Structures are given as structure tokens and as C-alpha cells.
C-alpha positions in Angstrom: -86.2 261.9 89.3 -85.2 262.0 85.7 -81.7 263.0 84.7 -81.2 266.3 83.0 -79.6 264.7 79.9 -82.8 262.8 79.2 -84.7 266.0 79.1 -82.1 267.6 76.8 -82.1 264.5 74.6 -85.9 264.7 74.3 -85.8 268.4 73.5 -83.2 267.7 70.8 -85.3 265.0 69.2 -88.3 267.3 69.1 -86.3 270.0 67.5 -84.7 267.6 65.1 -88.0 266.2 64.0 -89.3 269.6 63.1 -91.9 270.1 65.8 -92.4 273.9 66.0 -95.3 274.8 68.3 -96.1 278.5 68.4 -99.0 280.3 70.1 -101.5 282.0 67.8 -100.2 285.5 68.9 -96.6 284.4 68.1 -97.7 283.4 64.6 -99.7 286.5 63.8 -97.9 289.7 65.0 -99.9 292.4 63.4 -102.0 293.2 60.3 -100.2 295.2 57.6 -102.1 298.4 56.7 -100.3 299.7 53.6 -101.5 301.1 50.3 -100.8 297.8 48.6 -102.4 295.7 51.3 -105.6 297.8 51.1 -105.8 297.3 47.3 -105.4 293.6 47.8 -108.5 293.5 50.0 -110.7 293.8 46.9 -109.4 290.3 45.9 -110.0 288.8 49.4 -106.3 289.0 50.2 -105.0 290.2 53.6 -101.4 290.9 54.6 -100.0 290.1 58.1 -96.6 290.4 59.7 -95.9 287.0 61.1 -93.3 285.4 63.4 -90.0 284.4 61.8 -90.4 280.7 62.7 -94.0 280.5 61.5 -94.8 278.2 58.6 -97.5 278.4 56.0 -99.8 275.8 57.6 -99.4 277.5 61.0 -100.4 280.9 59.5 -103.4 279.3 57.9 -104.5 277.7 61.1 -104.0 280.9 63.1 -106.0 283.1 60.7 -108.8 280.5 60.6 -108.9 280.4 64.4 -108.6 284.1 65.1 -111.1 285.4 62.5 -113.3 282.4 61.9 -112.9 282.3 58.1 -111.7 279.7 55.6 -108.3 280.3 54.0 -107.6 279.0 50.5 -104.0 280.0 50.1 -101.0 281.5 52.0 -98.0 283.2 50.5 -95.0 283.8 52.8 -92.0 286.0 52.1 -89.1 287.3 54.0 -88.5 291.0 54.0 -84.9 292.1 54.4 -84.0 294.8 56.9 -83.4 298.3 55.6 -79.9 299.8 55.6 -79.6 303.3 57.0 -76.7 305.6 57.5 -75.9 307.5 60.7 -72.9 309.6 59.8 -70.1 307.3 58.8 -71.8 304.3 60.3 -74.1 302.0 58.3 -76.9 300.2 60.3 -79.1 297.4 59.0 -82.6 297.0 60.5 -83.9 293.6 61.5 -85.5 291.4 58.8 -89.1 290.2 59.2 -91.6 287.8 57.6 -94.8 288.8 55.8 -97.7 286.6 54.8 -100.5 287.3 52.2 -103.5 285.2 53.0 -106.2 284.5 50.4 -109.6 283.7 51.7 -112.2 281.6 50.0 -115.0 283.5 48.1 -117.7 284.8 50.4 -115.4 285.1 53.5 -114.2 288.5 54.8 -112.3 289.7 57.8 -114.3 292.5 59.4 -111.3 293.7 61.3 -109.9 295.5 58.2 -113.2 297.0 57.0 -112.9 300.3 58.9 -109.4 301.0 57.8 
């Protein structure tokens, strides 16, 4: 039987080397259906809320697998949480990550067409 510290050491080296494996549903949380996102559809750009640990290459791979399209470019941005007031107390919402995915010409995601 292996020692527990060998497993911890292996986990630490994987984490240190930058291995970040996420499932496709952990990468793509939900599509964003806003006024700006619907206007971006004309330029073959689609907006998604993505996981906070997801990278650009993981987002590209997840969109290509989920919707069977070719992605040419991915822009990723962090959206800060909103600050709200409840009486004297000030509460900050949680921050999240947004990705705008540009598809190659001729490719479309039919999931967004009815919206």
C-alpha cells in the first residue's frame, strides 16, 4: 500500500505544474442571453458564463465539443460582483467569469437561434 504522503506529493506536483482538468459542464456554466450578447450573434460571437478556473483553451475545446463548431477566437474576462446595500450593511455579490467566443465563418450555434 502506498503512503499517504506520496499521494499528497503527487497531487502537489500536478497542481504546481499547472494541470487543471475540468469537465465540459464545469467549463461552460450557461449561455448569456442579454441585449449585447444577442447583438453580437450577428458577428458570429456568442457569450457564455464559464467556470472561474477555466482557461481560454479549455473554453475553446468545450465549445467545439458541445456544439460541434470551429472556434477561431476566445476572449475571457472577469466580472466583479455587484455591491448592494441592505440598510446599513453593504454586501458584495460573487464575481464570475465571462467568455465571448468567435466562430469561424459559416459556423453557427443553433441553440441560440430561437432566443
